[in-house]
C-alpha positions as CSV (number, residue, x, y, z in Angstrom):
1,X,23.0,-26.8,-32.4
2,X,25.2,-26.5,-29.4
3,X,23.2,-29.0,-27.5
4,X,24.2,-31.9,-29.7
5,X,27.9,-31.0,-29.4
6,X,27.6,-31.1,-25.6
7,X,29.4,-34.0,-23.9
8,X,27.1,-36.9,-22.9
9,X,27.6,-36.4,-19.2
10,X,26.0,-32.9,-19.4
11,X,23.0,-33.8,-21.5
12,X,20.8,-34.8,-18.6
13,X,21.3,-31.3,-17.1
14,X,20.3,-29.7,-20.4
15,X,17.3,-31.9,-20.6
16,X,16.3,-31.1,-17.0
17,X,16.6,-27.4,-17.7
18,X,14.5,-27.7,-20.8
19,X,11.8,-29.6,-18.9
20,X,11.9,-27.1,-16.1
21,X,11.5,-24.2,-18.6
22,X,8.6,-25.9,-20.4
23,X,6.9,-26.6,-17.1
24,X,7.4,-23.0,-16.1
25,X,5.8,-21.8,-19.3
26,X,2.9,-24.1,-18.8
27,X,2.5,-23.0,-15.2
28,X,2.6,-19.3,-16.2
29,X,0.0,-19.9,-18.8
30,X,-2.3,-21.6,-16.3
31,X,-1.7,-18.8,-13.7
32,X,-2.9,-16.2,-16.2
33,X,-6.4,-17.8,-16.4
34,X,-8.4,-15.8,-13.9
35,X,-11.5,-16.8,-12.0
36,X,-14.6,-14.7,-11.2
37,X,-13.6,-14.5,-7.5
38,X,-10.3,-12.8,-8.5
39,X,-11.9,-10.0,-10.5
40,X,-15.2,-9.5,-8.7
41,X,-16.9,-9.6,-5.3
42,X,-20.4,-10.1,-4.1
43,X,-21.9,-6.8,-3.2
44,X,-22.6,-6.5,0.6
45,X,-19.9,-9.1,1.6
46,X,-17.4,-6.7,3.0
47,X,-15.4,-5.9,6.1
48,X,-16.1,-3.0,8.4
49,X,-13.5,-0.8,10.1
50,X,-13.4,-0.4,13.9
51,X,-11.5,2.0,16.1
52,X,-11.2,2.9,19.7
53,X,-9.1,4.8,22.3
54,X,-7.2,2.8,24.8
55,X,-4.3,2.6,27.3
56,X,-1.3,0.4,27.2
57,X,0.1,-0.3,30.7
58,X,3.2,-2.1,32.1
59,X,5.8,-0.2,30.1
60,X,9.3,0.0,31.4
61,X,9.5,3.8,31.8
62,X,8.9,4.4,28.0
63,X,5.3,5.7,28.3
64,X,3.9,9.1,27.7
65,X,5.0,12.3,29.5
66,X,1.7,13.4,31.0
67,X,2.8,17.0,31.3
68,X,2.7,17.1,27.5
69,X,-0.1,14.5,26.9
70,X,-3.0,15.4,29.2
71,X,-5.4,12.9,27.6
72,X,-3.3,10.0,28.9
73,X,-3.9,11.1,32.5
74,X,-7.6,11.8,31.7
75,X,-8.0,8.4,30.1
76,X,-6.6,6.6,33.1
77,X,-8.8,8.7,35.5
78,X,-11.9,7.7,33.5
79,X,-10.8,4.1,33.6
80,X,-10.3,4.2,37.4
81,X,-13.7,5.8,37.9
82,X,-15.3,2.8,36.1
83,X,-13.5,0.6,38.7
84,X,-14.9,2.7,41.5
85,X,-11.7,4.6,42.2
86,X,-12.0,8.4,42.2
87,X,-8.9,10.6,42.3
88,X,-9.0,14.2,43.5
89,X,-8.2,16.9,41.0
90,X,-4.9,17.7,42.8
91,X,-3.7,14.1,42.5
92,X,-4.6,13.9,38.8
93,X,-2.5,16.9,38.0
94,X,0.5,15.3,39.7
95,X,0.3,12.0,38.0
96,X,3.6,10.8,36.5
97,X,2.6,7.9,34.2
98,X,5.9,6.8,32.7
99,X,4.5,3.2,32.4
100,X,1.3,4.2,30.6
101,X,0.7,5.2,26.9
102,X,-2.4,6.4,25.2
103,X,-3.0,4.5,22.0
104,X,-5.5,4.2,19.1
105,X,-6.7,0.6,18.5
106,X,-7.9,-0.4,15.0
107,X,-9.4,-3.6,13.6
108,X,-11.2,-4.9,10.6
109,X,-14.5,-6.7,11.4
110,X,-14.8,-9.4,8.7
111,X,-18.0,-10.2,6.9
112,X,-20.3,-12.7,8.7
113,X,-18.4,-12.3,12.0
114,X,-20.3,-13.7,15.0
115,X,-20.2,-12.8,18.7
116,X,-17.3,-14.5,20.4
117,X,-15.1,-14.7,17.3
118,X,-11.5,-13.4,17.8
119,X,-10.1,-10.8,15.4
120,X,-6.6,-9.2,15.2
121,X,-6.1,-5.6,16.3
122,X,-3.4,-3.0,15.6
123,X,-2.2,-0.7,18.4
124,X,-0.5,2.7,17.6
125,X,0.8,5.3,20.0
126,X,-0.8,8.7,19.8
127,X,1.5,10.4,22.3
128,X,5.2,10.7,22.8
129,X,5.8,7.2,24.2
130,X,9.3,6.0,23.3
131,X,8.3,2.3,23.0
132,X,5.2,0.1,23.5
133,X,7.3,-3.1,23.8
134,X,6.3,-5.2,26.7
135,X,3.0,-3.4,27.3
136,X,-0.5,-4.7,27.7
137,X,-3.6,-3.1,26.3
138,X,-6.4,-2.9,28.8
139,X,-10.0,-3.4,27.9
140,X,-10.9,-1.1,25.0
141,X,-14.3,-0.9,23.2
142,X,-14.0,-0.8,19.4
143,X,-16.7,1.2,17.7
144,X,-17.9,1.4,14.1
145,X,-18.9,4.4,12.0
146,X,-22.4,4.4,13.6
147,X,-20.9,4.8,17.1
148,X,-22.0,1.3,18.2
149,X,-19.6,-1.1,20.0
150,X,-18.9,-4.1,17.9
151,X,-15.8,-5.6,19.6
152,X,-13.8,-5.5,22.8
153,X,-10.0,-5.6,22.6
154,X,-7.4,-6.6,25.3
155,X,-4.1,-8.4,25.4
156,X,-0.3,-8.2,25.3
157,X,1.3,-6.4,22.4
158,X,3.8,-7.9,20.0
159,X,6.2,-5.2,18.8
160,X,8.7,-6.3,16.1
161,X,11.5,-4.1,17.1
162,X,14.2,-3.3,19.6
163,X,16.0,-0.3,20.9
164,X,18.6,0.9,23.4
165,X,19.9,4.3,24.5
166,X,22.7,5.4,26.8
167,X,25.1,8.4,27.1
168,X,23.4,10.3,24.3
169,X,23.6,7.5,21.8
170,X,20.6,5.6,20.5
171,X,20.1,2.4,18.4
172,X,16.7,1.3,17.2
173,X,15.6,-1.5,14.9
174,X,12.2,-1.3,13.3
175,X,9.3,0.7,14.7
176,X,8.6,0.7,18.5
177,X,5.5,2.9,18.7
178,X,3.1,0.5,17.0
179,X,2.3,-3.2,17.7
180,X,-0.2,-5.9,17.0
181,X,-2.3,-8.3,19.1
182,X,-3.3,-11.5,17.2
183,X,-6.8,-12.4,18.2
184,X,-6.8,-9.5,20.6
185,X,-10.5,-8.6,20.2
186,X,-13.7,-10.5,20.6
187,X,-16.8,-9.7,18.5
188,X,-19.8,-8.5,20.5
189,X,-22.2,-7.6,17.8
190,X,-23.0,-8.9,14.3
191,X,-23.3,-6.7,11.2
192,X,-26.3,-7.8,9.0
193,X,-25.5,-8.4,5.3
194,X,-28.0,-8.3,2.4
195,X,-26.7,-11.6,1.0
196,X,-29.9,-13.5,1.4
197,X,-32.2,-10.6,0.5
198,X,-34.1,-10.6,-2.8
199,X,-34.1,-13.0,-5.8
200,X,-30.7,-11.9,-7.1
201,X,-27.2,-10.9,-6.0
202,X,-24.9,-8.2,-7.4
203,X,-21.3,-8.7,-8.4
204,X,-19.0,-5.7,-8.4
205,X,-15.8,-5.7,-10.4
206,X,-12.6,-4.5,-8.8
207,X,-11.9,-2.3,-11.8
208,X,-14.4,-0.8,-14.2
209,X,-14.1,-2.6,-17.5
210,X,-16.9,-3.3,-20.0
211,X,-15.0,-6.2,-21.6
212,X,-14.5,-8.0,-18.2
213,X,-18.2,-7.3,-17.2
214,X,-19.3,-9.0,-20.5
215,X,-17.1,-12.0,-20.0
216,X,-18.2,-12.5,-16.4
217,X,-21.9,-12.4,-17.5
218,X,-21.2,-14.8,-20.4
219,X,-19.3,-17.3,-18.2
220,X,-22.3,-17.4,-15.7
221,X,-24.8,-17.8,-18.5
222,X,-22.9,-20.7,-20.0
223,X,-23.0,-22.5,-16.7
224,X,-26.4,-21.6,-15.2
225,X,-28.6,-20.7,-18.1
226,X,-29.0,-18.0,-20.8
227,X,-30.7,-15.4,-18.5
228,X,-28.8,-16.1,-15.3
229,X,-26.7,-12.9,-15.4
230,X,-26.7,-9.6,-17.2
231,X,-24.2,-6.8,-17.1
232,X,-25.7,-3.5,-15.9
233,X,-22.6,-1.4,-16.6
234,X,-18.8,-1.7,-16.7
235,X,-18.6,-2.7,-13.1
236,X,-21.9,-4.3,-12.0
237,X,-23.4,-7.6,-12.9
238,X,-26.8,-8.7,-11.7
239,X,-27.1,-12.5,-11.1
240,X,-30.3,-14.5,-10.4
241,X,-29.6,-16.7,-7.4
242,X,-31.6,-19.3,-5.4
243,X,-33.6,-17.9,-2.4
244,X,-32.7,-20.8,-0.1
245,X,-29.7,-19.9,2.1
246,X,-27.9,-23.2,1.6
247,X,-28.5,-23.3,-2.1
248,X,-27.5,-19.7,-2.5
249,X,-24.1,-20.3,-0.7
250,X,-23.5,-23.3,-3.0
251,X,-24.4,-21.3,-6.0
252,X,-22.0,-18.5,-5.1
253,X,-19.2,-20.9,-4.3
254,X,-19.5,-22.6,-7.7
255,X,-20.0,-19.3,-9.6
256,X,-16.8,-17.8,-8.1
257,X,-14.7,-20.7,-9.4
258,X,-15.8,-20.2,-13.1
259,X,-12.9,-19.4,-15.4
260,X,-12.9,-16.4,-17.6
261,X,-11.5,-16.1,-21.1
262,X,-8.3,-14.3,-21.2
263,X,-8.4,-10.8,-22.7
264,X,-5.8,-8.1,-23.4
265,X,-5.9,-5.4,-20.6
266,X,-6.1,-1.8,-21.5
267,X,-2.6,-0.2,-22.0
268,X,-1.6,1.7,-18.9
269,X,1.6,3.3,-17.5
270,X,1.6,4.2,-13.8
271,X,4.1,6.8,-12.7
272,X,5.0,7.5,-9.0
273,X,6.3,11.0,-9.0
274,X,7.6,10.7,-5.4
275,X,9.8,7.7,-5.8
276,X,10.5,7.8,-9.6
277,X,8.9,4.4,-10.2
278,X,7.5,3.5,-13.6
279,X,5.3,0.5,-14.1
280,X,3.6,-0.5,-17.4
281,X,1.6,-3.6,-18.5
282,X,2.1,-5.8,-21.5
283,X,-0.4,-3.9,-23.7
284,X,1.8,-0.7,-23.9
285,X,3.1,0.0,-27.4
286,X,5.3,2.8,-28.7
287,X,5.0,4.6,-32.0
288,X,8.0,5.8,-33.9
289,X,9.4,9.0,-32.6
290,X,12.6,11.0,-32.0
291,X,13.8,12.3,-28.6
292,X,16.5,14.7,-27.6
293,X,17.2,14.9,-23.9
294,X,20.0,16.8,-22.2
295,X,20.8,17.9,-18.6
296,X,21.1,21.5,-17.5
297,X,23.0,22.2,-14.3
298,X,23.6,25.5,-12.5
299,X,26.4,25.7,-9.9
300,X,27.0,28.7,-7.6
301,X,30.3,28.9,-5.7
302,X,31.0,31.6,-3.1
303,X,34.5,32.8,-2.2
304,X,35.2,35.0,0.8
305,X,37.1,38.2,0.0
306,X,38.9,40.2,2.8
307,X,39.5,43.9,2.4
308,X,42.0,45.4,4.8
309,X,42.9,49.1,5.2
310,X,46.5,50.5,4.5
311,X,49.0,50.2,7.3
312,X,49.1,54.0,8.0
313,X,45.4,54.7,7.5
314,X,43.3,55.9,10.4
315,X,39.8,54.7,11.1
316,X,40.0,51.9,8.5
317,X,38.2,48.6,9.2
318,X,38.7,45.1,7.9
319,X,35.7,44.1,5.8
320,X,34.9,40.5,4.8
321,X,32.9,40.3,1.5
322,X,31.7,37.4,-0.7
323,X,32.3,36.9,-4.4
324,X,29.9,34.6,-6.1
325,X,30.7,32.7,-9.3
326,X,27.7,31.4,-11.3
327,X,28.2,28.7,-13.9
328,X,25.6,27.2,-16.2
329,X,26.5,23.9,-17.8
330,X,24.3,22.3,-20.4
331,X,25.2,18.8,-21.6
332,X,24.5,18.1,-25.3
333,X,21.4,16.1,-26.0
334,X,21.6,13.8,-29.0
335,X,18.5,13.3,-31.1
336,X,17.7,9.6,-30.7
337,X,15.1,7.8,-32.9
338,X,13.0,5.3,-31.1
339,X,11.6,2.6,-33.5
340,X,8.0,1.5,-33.4
341,X,7.6,-1.1,-30.6
342,X,4.7,-3.5,-30.4
343,X,5.9,-5.6,-27.4
344,X,6.7,-4.6,-23.9
345,X,10.3,-5.9,-24.1
346,X,10.8,-3.6,-27.2
347,X,9.4,-0.6,-25.3
348,X,11.7,-1.2,-22.3
349,X,14.7,-1.7,-24.6
350,X,13.9,1.6,-26.5
351,X,13.5,3.6,-23.2
352,X,16.7,2.1,-21.8
353,X,18.6,3.3,-24.9
354,X,18.0,6.9,-23.8
355,X,20.2,6.4,-20.7
356,X,17.9,8.7,-18.6
357,X,17.6,8.6,-14.9
358,X,14.2,7.5,-13.4
359,X,13.2,11.0,-12.6
360,X,14.1,12.1,-16.2
361,X,12.2,9.2,-17.5
362,X,9.0,10.5,-15.9
363,X,9.3,13.7,-17.9
364,X,10.2,11.8,-21.1
365,X,7.1,9.5,-20.9
366,X,4.8,12.5,-20.3
367,X,6.3,14.3,-23.4
368,X,6.0,11.1,-25.5
369,X,2.3,10.8,-24.4
370,X,1.7,14.5,-25.3
371,X,3.3,13.9,-28.7
372,X,0.9,11.0,-29.3
373,X,3.6,8.4,-29.6
374,X,2.8,6.5,-26.4
375,X,-0.2,4.3,-27.0
376,X,-1.3,3.9,-23.4
377,X,-3.1,5.7,-20.6
378,X,-0.7,7.6,-18.4
379,X,-1.5,7.7,-14.6
380,X,0.5,9.8,-12.1
381,X,0.1,8.8,-8.5
């Protein structure tokens, strides 16, 4: 009603706002429609973790202190031996490598990676180096879980931070003991995948759910035939696929784009006990219940008491004692009735009415769940 009483000059703005709101609702409705590639992945198509021990050189006096980190000197000695330089034991013990730091190098080898392909690597200090900024990683072999070398890393580090220290004062921005080398490793060995083996492929859901597994199988059968897919359990779907490599790739590409019918997720509340965070999805409902919550605080104050002897006494000593006062304060907790809530907004409004802190809310939600009034799965991480 207020829209029609608005002056004419402001009506286009109201119309524009209404159109933007409607477009936003349409966009949100479209975004909720999920595809198979967003809820499942082809079994065997995965990345592999690589790791290796390396040295970062060229630091500006911010490297490891070799007296406390002997593996830095040992690593440099081994590297020099590979170059044909052998140091006597007496010289190794006297090395002062302020410009060298021992690091661990990690990378993820993507699926179908071929020799010569560049991948990103992360470099993290494993000693007491103050900063890796400006350093360069020397050739480091990256190994897989089987002990084989799958990539070789080398390059200049990018450290997103800065720091300065002088006269006992220190200022630091971000983290200086870890960096990244984009494209810093080259793949040397391929990892075989079972994608082209057999007459079928296996889809694995990201989360175990029988309803989602059934919907994925139904969507594939509607597109490729009645017996193209079958759900084996709440996480695994077996799909018949062409045996030709080109046809199988095209089949998987088309299958991953299939839309799934929207379904209501299982009600779940996730609680982070360390940070006090509470996250709940739209399926959480609340039955009618009553809650009383009050705070109990105990305060202890200590007051020094000095006892002195009389002026004419002999052998008396001044004694300092402590007097402790203990006070227990309990704030009254009102019994609040929470109405039955069938929508997420109503649940949030009812919990906010308690006026509890995030840490208190964790205990309240657990108590509501124990009383049977919280219709959701409670997960504490």
